[in-house]
PyMOL Python script that loads the backbone (N, CA, C, O; Angstrom):
from pymol import cmd

cmd.read_pdbstr("""\
ATOM      1  N   MET A   1      29.744  -8.551 -16.684  1.00  0.00           N
ATOM      2  CA  MET A   1      28.370  -8.483 -16.360  1.00  0.00           C
ATOM      3  C   MET A   1      28.185  -7.925 -14.859  1.00  0.00           C
ATOM      4  O   MET A   1      28.434  -8.694 -13.930  1.00  0.00           O
ATOM      5  N   SER A   2      27.590  -6.097 -14.491  1.00  0.00           N
ATOM      6  CA  SER A   2      27.271  -5.937 -13.383  1.00  0.00           C
ATOM      7  C   SER A   2      26.110  -6.187 -12.920  1.00  0.00           C
ATOM      8  O   SER A   2      25.245  -6.472 -13.748  1.00  0.00           O
ATOM      9  N   ALA A   3      25.735  -6.155 -11.437  1.00  0.00           N
ATOM     10  CA  ALA A   3      24.294  -6.542 -10.954  1.00  0.00           C
ATOM     11  C   ALA A   3      24.197  -5.656 -10.146  1.00  0.00           C
ATOM     12  O   ALA A   3      25.079  -5.014  -9.574  1.00  0.00           O
ATOM     13  N   ILE A   4      22.633  -5.577 -10.056  1.00  0.00           N
ATOM     14  CA  ILE A   4      21.642  -4.571  -9.442  1.00  0.00           C
ATOM     15  C   ILE A   4      20.721  -5.138  -8.361  1.00  0.00           C
ATOM     16  O   ILE A   4      19.960  -6.053  -8.678  1.00  0.00           O
ATOM     17  N   GLU A   5      20.726  -4.757  -7.344  1.00  0.00           N
ATOM     18  CA  GLU A   5      19.491  -5.263  -6.417  1.00  0.00           C
ATOM     19  C   GLU A   5      18.798  -4.573  -5.842  1.00  0.00           C
ATOM     20  O   GLU A   5      19.258  -3.916  -4.908  1.00  0.00           O
ATOM     21  N   PHE A   6      17.552  -4.486  -6.170  1.00  0.00           N
ATOM     22  CA  PHE A   6      16.118  -3.117  -5.785  1.00  0.00           C
ATOM     23  C   PHE A   6      15.034  -4.327  -5.408  1.00  0.00           C
ATOM     24  O   PHE A   6      15.269  -5.499  -5.703  1.00  0.00           O
ATOM     25  N   LYS A   7      13.955  -3.954  -4.800  1.00  0.00           N
ATOM     26  CA  LYS A   7      12.808  -4.810  -4.086  1.00  0.00           C
ATOM     27  C   LYS A   7      11.595  -3.461  -5.137  1.00  0.00           C
ATOM     28  O   LYS A   7      11.497  -2.236  -5.062  1.00  0.00           O
ATOM     29  N   THR A   8      10.984  -4.366  -5.892  1.00  0.00           N
ATOM     30  CA  THR A   8       9.458  -4.047  -6.166  1.00  0.00           C
ATOM     31  C   THR A   8       8.505  -4.517  -6.394  1.00  0.00           C
ATOM     32  O   THR A   8       8.308  -5.478  -5.651  1.00  0.00           O
ATOM     33  N   THR A   9       7.462  -4.284  -7.330  1.00  0.00           N
ATOM     34  CA  THR A   9       6.095  -5.073  -7.077  1.00  0.00           C
ATOM     35  C   THR A   9       5.608  -5.168  -8.394  1.00  0.00           C
ATOM     36  O   THR A   9       5.176  -4.223  -9.055  1.00  0.00           O
ATOM     37  N   ALA A  10       5.742  -7.058  -8.973  1.00  0.00           N
ATOM     38  CA  ALA A  10       5.500  -7.183 -10.717  1.00  0.00           C
ATOM     39  C   ALA A  10       3.745  -6.563 -10.254  1.00  0.00           C
ATOM     40  O   ALA A  10       2.905  -6.849  -9.401  1.00  0.00           O
ATOM     41  N   LEU A  11       3.879  -5.539 -11.451  1.00  0.00           N
ATOM     42  CA  LEU A  11       2.052  -5.310 -11.682  1.00  0.00           C
ATOM     43  C   LEU A  11       1.998  -5.637 -12.890  1.00  0.00           C
ATOM     44  O   LEU A  11       2.453  -4.946 -13.801  1.00  0.00           O
ATOM     45  N   GLY A  12       1.167  -7.246 -13.098  1.00  0.00           N
ATOM     46  CA  GLY A  12       0.793  -7.866 -14.039  1.00  0.00           C
ATOM     47  C   GLY A  12       2.408  -8.029 -14.740  1.00  0.00           C
ATOM     48  O   GLY A  12       3.263  -8.679 -14.138  1.00  0.00           O
ATOM     49  N   GLU A  13       2.702  -7.366 -16.059  1.00  0.00           N
ATOM     50  CA  GLU A  13       3.349  -8.276 -17.126  1.00  0.00           C
ATOM     51  C   GLU A  13       4.497  -7.327 -16.577  1.00  0.00           C
ATOM     52  O   GLU A  13       5.659  -7.691 -16.757  1.00  0.00           O
ATOM     53  N   HIS A  14       4.254  -6.172 -15.940  1.00  0.00           N
ATOM     54  CA  HIS A  14       5.541  -5.504 -16.092  1.00  0.00           C
ATOM     55  C   HIS A  14       6.504  -4.964 -14.732  1.00  0.00           C
ATOM     56  O   HIS A  14       5.911  -5.059 -13.658  1.00  0.00           O
ATOM     57  N   ILE A  15       7.795  -4.459 -14.675  1.00  0.00           N
ATOM     58  CA  ILE A  15       8.225  -4.415 -13.388  1.00  0.00           C
ATOM     59  C   ILE A  15       8.939  -3.334 -13.414  1.00  0.00           C
ATOM     60  O   ILE A  15       9.869  -3.146 -14.199  1.00  0.00           O
ATOM     61  N   ASP A  16       8.475  -2.394 -12.385  1.00  0.00           N
ATOM     62  CA  ASP A  16       9.013  -1.094 -12.324  1.00  0.00           C
ATOM     63  C   ASP A  16      10.472  -1.332 -11.934  1.00  0.00           C
ATOM     64  O   ASP A  16      10.789  -1.998 -10.948  1.00  0.00           O
ATOM     65  N   ILE A  17      11.597  -0.578 -13.009  1.00  0.00           N
ATOM     66  CA  ILE A  17      13.046  -0.135 -12.445  1.00  0.00           C
ATOM     67  C   ILE A  17      12.865   1.311 -11.941  1.00  0.00           C
ATOM     68  O   ILE A  17      12.245   2.225 -12.483  1.00  0.00           O
ATOM     69  N   PRO A  18      13.820   1.308 -10.313  1.00  0.00           N
ATOM     70  CA  PRO A  18      13.317   2.374 -10.265  1.00  0.00           C
ATOM     71  C   PRO A  18      14.475   3.429 -10.988  1.00  0.00           C
ATOM     72  O   PRO A  18      15.469   3.077 -11.624  1.00  0.00           O
ATOM     73  N   ALA A  19      14.085   4.647 -10.725  1.00  0.00           N
ATOM     74  CA  ALA A  19      14.563   5.851 -11.123  1.00  0.00           C
ATOM     75  C   ALA A  19      16.076   5.599 -11.182  1.00  0.00           C
ATOM     76  O   ALA A  19      16.522   5.241 -12.272  1.00  0.00           O
ATOM     77  N   GLN A  20      16.783   5.718 -10.321  1.00  0.00           N
ATOM     78  CA  GLN A  20      17.837   5.877 -10.016  1.00  0.00           C
ATOM     79  C   GLN A  20      18.947   4.465 -11.134  1.00  0.00           C
ATOM     80  O   GLN A  20      20.135   4.150 -11.208  1.00  0.00           O
ATOM     81  N   PHE A  21      17.795   4.079 -11.711  1.00  0.00           N
ATOM     82  CA  PHE A  21      18.782   3.101 -12.881  1.00  0.00           C
ATOM     83  C   PHE A  21      18.226   3.631 -13.548  1.00  0.00           C
ATOM     84  O   PHE A  21      17.676   2.806 -14.277  1.00  0.00           O
ATOM     85  N   LYS A  22      17.976   4.555 -13.811  1.00  0.00           N
ATOM     86  CA  LYS A  22      17.474   4.736 -15.486  1.00  0.00           C
ATOM     87  C   LYS A  22      18.314   4.778 -16.664  1.00  0.00           C
ATOM     88  O   LYS A  22      17.891   5.126 -17.766  1.00  0.00           O
ATOM     89  N   SER A  23      19.939   4.292 -16.344  1.00  0.00           N
ATOM     90  CA  SER A  23      20.928   4.154 -17.458  1.00  0.00           C
ATOM     91  C   SER A  23      20.415   3.045 -17.746  1.00  0.00           C
ATOM     92  O   SER A  23      21.128   2.406 -18.519  1.00  0.00           O
ATOM     93  N   LEU A  24      19.586   2.598 -17.486  1.00  0.00           N
ATOM     94  CA  LEU A  24      19.199   1.082 -17.784  1.00  0.00           C
ATOM     95  C   LEU A  24      17.942   0.904 -19.086  1.00  0.00           C
ATOM     96  O   LEU A  24      17.748   0.074 -19.974  1.00  0.00           O
ATOM     97  N   PHE A  25      17.414   1.876 -18.738  1.00  0.00           N
ATOM     98  CA  PHE A  25      15.984   2.453 -19.474  1.00  0.00           C
ATOM     99  C   PHE A  25      16.439   1.913 -21.028  1.00  0.00           C
ATOM    100  O   PHE A  25      17.508   2.323 -21.479  1.00  0.00           O
ATOM    101  N   LYS A  26      15.424   0.792 -21.996  1.00  0.00           N
ATOM    102  CA  LYS A  26      15.847   1.085 -23.469  1.00  0.00           C
ATOM    103  C   LYS A  26      17.338  -0.062 -23.795  1.00  0.00           C
ATOM    104  O   LYS A  26      17.808  -0.331 -24.900  1.00  0.00           O
ATOM    105  N   LYS A  27      17.871  -0.623 -22.262  1.00  0.00           N
ATOM    106  CA  LYS A  27      18.915  -1.492 -22.557  1.00  0.00           C
ATOM    107  C   LYS A  27      18.485  -3.193 -22.360  1.00  0.00           C
ATOM    108  O   LYS A  27      17.735  -3.692 -21.521  1.00  0.00           O
ATOM    109  N   PRO A  28      19.342  -3.918 -23.576  1.00  0.00           N
ATOM    110  CA  PRO A  28      18.915  -5.231 -23.563  1.00  0.00           C
ATOM    111  C   PRO A  28      19.876  -5.644 -21.512  1.00  0.00           C
ATOM    112  O   PRO A  28      20.994  -5.396 -21.060  1.00  0.00           O
ATOM    113  N   VAL A  29      18.623  -6.331 -20.932  1.00  0.00           N
ATOM    114  CA  VAL A  29      19.145  -6.239 -19.444  1.00  0.00           C
ATOM    115  C   VAL A  29      18.692  -8.037 -19.444  1.00  0.00           C
ATOM    116  O   VAL A  29      18.048  -8.638 -20.304  1.00  0.00           O
ATOM    117  N   LYS A  30      19.097  -8.399 -18.579  1.00  0.00           N
ATOM    118  CA  LYS A  30      18.842 -10.019 -17.924  1.00  0.00           C
ATOM    119  C   LYS A  30      18.220  -9.649 -16.317  1.00  0.00           C
ATOM    120  O   LYS A  30      18.667  -8.848 -15.496  1.00  0.00           O
ATOM    121  N   ILE A  31      17.056 -10.532 -16.226  1.00  0.00           N
ATOM    122  CA  ILE A  31      16.573 -10.375 -15.101  1.00  0.00           C
ATOM    123  C   ILE A  31      16.526 -11.754 -14.337  1.00  0.00           C
ATOM    124  O   ILE A  31      16.594 -12.799 -14.985  1.00  0.00           O
ATOM    125  N   THR A  32      16.429 -11.761 -13.185  1.00  0.00           N
ATOM    126  CA  THR A  32      16.204 -12.834 -12.572  1.00  0.00           C
ATOM    127  C   THR A  32      15.172 -12.385 -11.218  1.00  0.00           C
ATOM    128  O   THR A  32      15.539 -11.615 -10.330  1.00  0.00           O
ATOM    129  N   VAL A  33      14.094 -12.908 -11.267  1.00  0.00           N
ATOM    130  CA  VAL A  33      13.053 -13.189  -9.855  1.00  0.00           C
ATOM    131  C   VAL A  33      13.481 -13.737  -9.123  1.00  0.00           C
ATOM    132  O   VAL A  33      14.107 -14.754  -9.422  1.00  0.00           O
ATOM    133  N   ARG A  34      13.347 -13.325  -7.808  1.00  0.00           N
ATOM    134  CA  ARG A  34      13.097 -14.044  -6.709  1.00  0.00           C
ATOM    135  C   ARG A  34      11.777 -13.635  -6.325  1.00  0.00           C
ATOM    136  O   ARG A  34      11.166 -12.749  -6.923  1.00  0.00           O
ATOM    137  N   LEU A  35      11.340 -14.243  -5.368  1.00  0.00           N
ATOM    138  CA  LEU A  35      10.128 -14.118  -4.323  1.00  0.00           C
ATOM    139  C   LEU A  35      10.366 -13.916  -3.046  1.00  0.00           C
ATOM    140  O   LEU A  35      10.746 -14.795  -2.272  1.00  0.00           O
ATOM    141  N   ASP A  36      10.083 -12.344  -2.659  1.00  0.00           N
ATOM    142  CA  ASP A  36      10.414 -12.001  -1.282  1.00  0.00           C
ATOM    143  C   ASP A  36       9.661 -12.828  -0.426  1.00  0.00           C
ATOM    144  O   ASP A  36       8.474 -12.509  -0.353  1.00  0.00           O
ATOM    145  N   GLU A  37      10.104 -14.051   0.414  1.00  0.00           N
ATOM    146  CA  GLU A  37       9.692 -14.988   1.321  1.00  0.00           C
ATOM    147  C   GLU A  37       8.327 -14.010   2.240  1.00  0.00           C
ATOM    148  O   GLU A  37       7.145 -14.349   2.294  1.00  0.00           O
ATOM    149  N   ASP A  38       8.952 -12.752   2.889  1.00  0.00           N
ATOM    150  CA  ASP A  38       8.699 -12.106   3.805  1.00  0.00           C
ATOM    151  C   ASP A  38       7.023 -11.749   3.393  1.00  0.00           C
ATOM    152  O   ASP A  38       6.049 -12.028   4.091  1.00  0.00           O
ATOM    153  N   SER A  39       7.014 -11.268   2.469  1.00  0.00           N
ATOM    154  CA  SER A  39       5.786 -10.791   1.951  1.00  0.00           C
ATOM    155  C   SER A  39       4.892 -12.271   1.369  1.00  0.00           C
ATOM    156  O   SER A  39       3.778 -12.533   1.822  1.00  0.00           O
ATOM    157  N   GLU A  40       5.511 -13.064   0.418  1.00  0.00           N
ATOM    158  CA  GLU A  40       4.603 -14.436   0.189  1.00  0.00           C
ATOM    159  C   GLU A  40       4.017 -14.923   1.573  1.00  0.00           C
ATOM    160  O   GLU A  40       2.805 -15.132   1.618  1.00  0.00           O
ATOM    161  N   THR A  41       4.903 -15.153   2.886  1.00  0.00           N
ATOM    162  CA  THR A  41       4.445 -15.717   4.475  1.00  0.00           C
ATOM    163  C   THR A  41       3.228 -14.642   5.037  1.00  0.00           C
ATOM    164  O   THR A  41       2.397 -15.082   5.832  1.00  0.00           O
ATOM    165  N   GLN A  42       3.157 -13.031   4.528  1.00  0.00           N
ATOM    166  CA  GLN A  42       2.654 -11.955   4.980  1.00  0.00           C
ATOM    167  C   GLN A  42       1.348 -12.455   3.927  1.00  0.00           C
ATOM    168  O   GLN A  42       0.512 -13.115   4.544  1.00  0.00           O
ATOM    169  N   GLN A  43       1.107 -12.303   2.809  1.00  0.00           N
ATOM    170  CA  GLN A  43       0.237 -12.838   2.680  1.00  0.00           C
ATOM    171  C   GLN A  43      -0.668 -14.432   2.664  1.00  0.00           C
ATOM    172  O   GLN A  43      -1.822 -14.845   2.781  1.00  0.00           O
ATOM    173  N   SER A  44       0.344 -14.809   2.500  1.00  0.00           N
ATOM    174  CA  SER A  44      -0.281 -16.258   3.188  1.00  0.00           C
ATOM    175  C   SER A  44      -1.376 -16.305   4.545  1.00  0.00           C
ATOM    176  O   SER A  44      -2.516 -16.692   4.804  1.00  0.00           O
ATOM    177  N   ARG A  45      -0.256 -15.662   5.180  1.00  0.00           N
ATOM    178  CA  ARG A  45      -1.203 -15.311   6.461  1.00  0.00           C
ATOM    179  C   ARG A  45      -2.384 -14.342   6.395  1.00  0.00           C
ATOM    180  O   ARG A  45      -3.411 -14.461   7.064  1.00  0.00           O
ATOM    181  N   PHE A  46      -2.169 -13.542   5.670  1.00  0.00           N
ATOM    182  CA  PHE A  46      -3.641 -12.843   5.272  1.00  0.00           C
ATOM    183  C   PHE A  46      -4.663 -13.530   4.752  1.00  0.00           C
ATOM    184  O   PHE A  46      -5.777 -13.173   5.136  1.00  0.00           O
ATOM    185  N   GLU A  47      -4.594 -14.594   3.830  1.00  0.00           N
ATOM    186  CA  GLU A  47      -5.632 -15.153   3.464  1.00  0.00           C
ATOM    187  C   GLU A  47      -6.106 -16.322   4.495  1.00  0.00           C
ATOM    188  O   GLU A  47      -7.262 -16.645   4.764  1.00  0.00           O
ATOM    189  N   GLN A  48      -4.755 -16.923   5.050  1.00  0.00           N
ATOM    190  CA  GLN A  48      -5.413 -17.361   6.347  1.00  0.00           C
ATOM    191  C   GLN A  48      -6.315 -17.207   7.208  1.00  0.00           C
ATOM    192  O   GLN A  48      -7.274 -17.963   7.360  1.00  0.00           O
ATOM    193  N   ASN A  49      -6.038 -16.040   7.951  1.00  0.00           N
ATOM    194  CA  ASN A  49      -7.003 -14.418   8.545  1.00  0.00           C
ATOM    195  C   ASN A  49      -8.244 -14.710   7.931  1.00  0.00           C
ATOM    196  O   ASN A  49      -9.146 -15.313   8.512  1.00  0.00           O
ATOM    197  N   TYR A  50      -8.311 -14.266   6.692  1.00  0.00           N
ATOM    198  CA  TYR A  50      -9.553 -14.505   5.921  1.00  0.00           C
ATOM    199  C   TYR A  50     -10.124 -15.305   6.082  1.00  0.00           C
ATOM    200  O   TYR A  50     -10.949 -14.896   6.899  1.00  0.00           O
ATOM    201  N   VAL A  51     -10.407 -16.638   5.811  1.00  0.00           N
ATOM    202  CA  VAL A  51     -11.088 -18.124   5.816  1.00  0.00           C
ATOM    203  C   VAL A  51     -11.519 -18.055   7.212  1.00  0.00           C
ATOM    204  O   VAL A  51     -12.661 -18.425   7.485  1.00  0.00           O
ATOM    205  N   GLU A  52     -10.520 -17.505   8.379  1.00  0.00           N
ATOM    206  CA  GLU A  52     -10.563 -17.824   9.598  1.00  0.00           C
ATOM    207  C   GLU A  52     -11.905 -17.064  10.210  1.00  0.00           C
ATOM    208  O   GLU A  52     -12.738 -17.654  10.899  1.00  0.00           O
ATOM    209  N   VAL A  53     -11.982 -15.667   9.851  1.00  0.00           N
ATOM    210  CA  VAL A  53     -12.936 -14.505  10.073  1.00  0.00           C
ATOM    211  C   VAL A  53     -14.306 -14.724   9.617  1.00  0.00           C
ATOM    212  O   VAL A  53     -15.333 -14.371  10.198  1.00  0.00           O
ATOM    213  N   GLU A  54     -14.138 -15.722   7.845  1.00  0.00           N
ATOM    214  CA  GLU A  54     -15.507 -15.807   7.124  1.00  0.00           C
ATOM    215  C   GLU A  54     -16.246 -17.222   7.696  1.00  0.00           C
ATOM    216  O   GLU A  54     -17.402 -17.557   7.438  1.00  0.00           O
ATOM    217  N   ASN A  55     -15.553 -17.757   8.302  1.00  0.00           N
ATOM    218  CA  ASN A  55     -15.315 -19.051   9.048  1.00  0.00           C
ATOM    219  C   ASN A  55     -16.753 -18.111  10.394  1.00  0.00           C
ATOM    220  O   ASN A  55     -17.977 -18.242  10.356  1.00  0.00           O
ATOM    221  N   VAL A  56     -16.125 -17.477  11.133  1.00  0.00           N
ATOM    222  CA  VAL A  56     -16.590 -17.424  12.311  1.00  0.00           C
ATOM    223  C   VAL A  56     -17.946 -16.263  12.170  1.00  0.00           C
ATOM    224  O   VAL A  56     -18.911 -16.146  12.926  1.00  0.00           O
ATOM    225  N   PHE A  57     -17.615 -15.493  10.931  1.00  0.00           N
ATOM    226  CA  PHE A  57     -18.826 -14.480  10.802  1.00  0.00           C
ATOM    227  C   PHE A  57     -19.877 -14.767   9.883  1.00  0.00           C
ATOM    228  O   PHE A  57     -20.959 -14.180   9.860  1.00  0.00           O
ATOM    229  N   GLY A  58     -19.416 -15.963   8.905  1.00  0.00           N
ATOM    230  CA  GLY A  58     -20.152 -16.100   7.740  1.00  0.00           C
ATOM    231  C   GLY A  58     -21.946 -17.143   8.225  1.00  0.00           C
ATOM    232  O   GLY A  58     -22.929 -17.621   7.658  1.00  0.00           O
ATOM    233  N   GLU A  59     -21.414 -16.992   9.491  1.00  0.00           N
ATOM    234  CA  GLU A  59     -23.057 -17.972   9.550  1.00  0.00           C
ATOM    235  C   GLU A  59     -24.011 -17.091  10.497  1.00  0.00           C
ATOM    236  O   GLU A  59     -25.122 -17.584  10.692  1.00  0.00           O
ATOM    237  N   ILE A  60     -23.728 -15.815  11.136  1.00  0.00           N
ATOM    238  CA  ILE A  60     -24.251 -14.580  11.408  1.00  0.00           C
ATOM    239  C   ILE A  60     -25.137 -14.236  10.548  1.00  0.00           C
ATOM    240  O   ILE A  60     -24.870 -13.728   9.459  1.00  0.00           O
ATOM    241  N   ASN A  61     -26.276 -14.485  10.971  1.00  0.00           N
ATOM    242  CA  ASN A  61     -27.524 -13.803  10.268  1.00  0.00           C
ATOM    243  C   ASN A  61     -28.040 -12.045  11.385  1.00  0.00           C
ATOM    244  O   ASN A  61     -28.381 -12.270  12.546  1.00  0.00           O
ATOM    245  N   LEU A  62     -28.037 -11.147  11.106  1.00  0.00           N
ATOM    246  CA  LEU A  62     -28.450 -10.251  11.962  1.00  0.00           C
ATOM    247  C   LEU A  62     -29.777  -9.716  11.356  1.00  0.00           C
ATOM    248  O   LEU A  62     -29.705  -9.217  10.233  1.00  0.00           O
ATOM    249  N   ASP A  63     -31.111  -9.774  12.049  1.00  0.00           N
ATOM    250  CA  ASP A  63     -32.021  -8.890  11.147  1.00  0.00           C
ATOM    251  C   ASP A  63     -32.009  -7.716  11.916  1.00  0.00           C
ATOM    252  O   ASP A  63     -31.917  -7.620  13.140  1.00  0.00           O
ATOM    253  N   LEU A  64     -32.131  -6.673  10.913  1.00  0.00           N
ATOM    254  CA  LEU A  64     -31.325  -5.147  11.164  1.00  0.00           C
ATOM    255  C   LEU A  64     -32.831  -4.080  10.844  1.00  0.00           C
ATOM    256  O   LEU A  64     -32.953  -2.893  11.148  1.00  0.00           O
ATOM    257  N   SER A  65     -33.868  -4.993  10.131  1.00  0.00           N
ATOM    258  CA  SER A  65     -34.929  -3.810   9.838  1.00  0.00           C
ATOM    259  C   SER A  65     -35.855  -3.383  10.636  1.00  0.00           C
ATOM    260  O   SER A  65     -36.852  -2.817  10.188  1.00  0.00           O
ATOM    261  N   LYS A  66     -35.654  -3.602  12.032  1.00  0.00           N
ATOM    262  CA  LYS A  66     -36.357  -2.997  12.772  1.00  0.00           C
ATOM    263  C   LYS A  66     -35.337  -1.525  13.463  1.00  0.00           C
ATOM    264  O   LYS A  66     -35.707  -0.617  14.207  1.00  0.00           O
ATOM    265  N   PHE A  67     -33.973  -1.798  12.840  1.00  0.00           N
ATOM    266  CA  PHE A  67     -32.883  -0.993  13.259  1.00  0.00           C
ATOM    267  C   PHE A  67     -33.503   0.541  12.754  1.00  0.00           C
ATOM    268  O   PHE A  67     -33.842   0.580  11.571  1.00  0.00           O
ATOM    269  N   LYS A  68     -33.679   1.840  13.581  1.00  0.00           N
ATOM    270  CA  LYS A  68     -33.499   2.932  12.858  1.00  0.00           C
ATOM    271  C   LYS A  68     -32.350   3.455  13.049  1.00  0.00           C
ATOM    272  O   LYS A  68     -31.627   3.149  13.997  1.00  0.00           O
ATOM    273  N   PHE A  69     -32.049   4.340  12.126  1.00  0.00           N
ATOM    274  CA  PHE A  69     -30.993   4.951  12.026  1.00  0.00           C
ATOM    275  C   PHE A  69     -31.156   6.168  11.547  1.00  0.00           C
ATOM    276  O   PHE A  69     -31.475   6.477  10.399  1.00  0.00           O
ATOM    277  N   ASP A  70     -30.854   7.091  12.755  1.00  0.00           N
ATOM    278  CA  ASP A  70     -30.805   8.565  12.199  1.00  0.00           C
ATOM    279  C   ASP A  70     -29.529   9.746  12.130  1.00  0.00           C
ATOM    280  O   ASP A  70     -28.995  10.455  12.983  1.00  0.00           O
ATOM    281  N   ARG A  71     -29.391   9.605  11.025  1.00  0.00           N
ATOM    282  CA  ARG A  71     -28.440  10.325  10.174  1.00  0.00           C
ATOM    283  C   ARG A  71     -28.135  11.771  11.176  1.00  0.00           C
ATOM    284  O   ARG A  71     -26.938  12.034  11.287  1.00  0.00           O
ATOM    285  N   GLU A  72     -28.796  12.414  11.672  1.00  0.00           N
ATOM    286  CA  GLU A  72     -28.749  13.727  12.374  1.00  0.00           C
ATOM    287  C   GLU A  72     -27.830  13.196  13.371  1.00  0.00           C
ATOM    288  O   GLU A  72     -26.607  13.259  13.489  1.00  0.00           O
ATOM    289  N   GLN A  73     -28.904  12.569  14.165  1.00  0.00           N
ATOM    290  CA  GLN A  73     -27.938  11.918  15.557  1.00  0.00           C
ATOM    291  C   GLN A  73     -26.531  11.162  15.754  1.00  0.00           C
ATOM    292  O   GLN A  73     -25.786  11.328  16.719  1.00  0.00           O
ATOM    293  N   ALA A  74     -26.352  10.492  14.907  1.00  0.00           N
ATOM    294  CA  ALA A  74     -24.865  10.297  14.262  1.00  0.00           C
ATOM    295  C   ALA A  74     -23.826  11.012  14.287  1.00  0.00           C
ATOM    296  O   ALA A  74     -22.728  10.884  14.828  1.00  0.00           O
ATOM    297  N   ASN A  75     -24.438  12.021  13.440  1.00  0.00           N
ATOM    298  CA  ASN A  75     -23.737  13.352  13.049  1.00  0.00           C
ATOM    299  C   ASN A  75     -23.289  14.290  14.239  1.00  0.00           C
ATOM    300  O   ASN A  75     -22.311  15.006  14.025  1.00  0.00           O
ATOM    301  N   GLU A  76     -23.829  14.350  15.317  1.00  0.00           N
ATOM    302  CA  GLU A  76     -23.804  15.319  16.184  1.00  0.00           C
ATOM    303  C   GLU A  76     -22.832  15.306  17.124  1.00  0.00           C
ATOM    304  O   GLU A  76     -22.818  14.370  17.923  1.00  0.00           O
ATOM    305  N   ARG A  77     -21.747  16.442  17.208  1.00  0.00           N
ATOM    306  CA  ARG A  77     -20.821  16.353  17.982  1.00  0.00           C
ATOM    307  C   ARG A  77     -20.910  16.821  19.103  1.00  0.00           C
ATOM    308  O   ARG A  77     -19.966  16.729  19.887  1.00  0.00           O
TER     309      ARG A  77
END
""", "prot")
cmd.dss("prot")
cmd.show_as("cartoon", "prot")
cmd.util.cbc("prot")
cmd.orient("prot")
């Protein structure tokens, strides 16, 4: 049995096989999936940062009802 390795993103129930391995298309294959720990750590950090931002800004209430927005002035260059 031969082996290849490539990185891809699982999209729902599908895993895209790069075109360079087109000889594998429509052939029986054995798949082993390893999670990319760097991506997992990065996603975890993103989620943690999101929660921190929500905690900081979630309590802020700004009343902008008296703020006048002039689109023409904003678009002047």
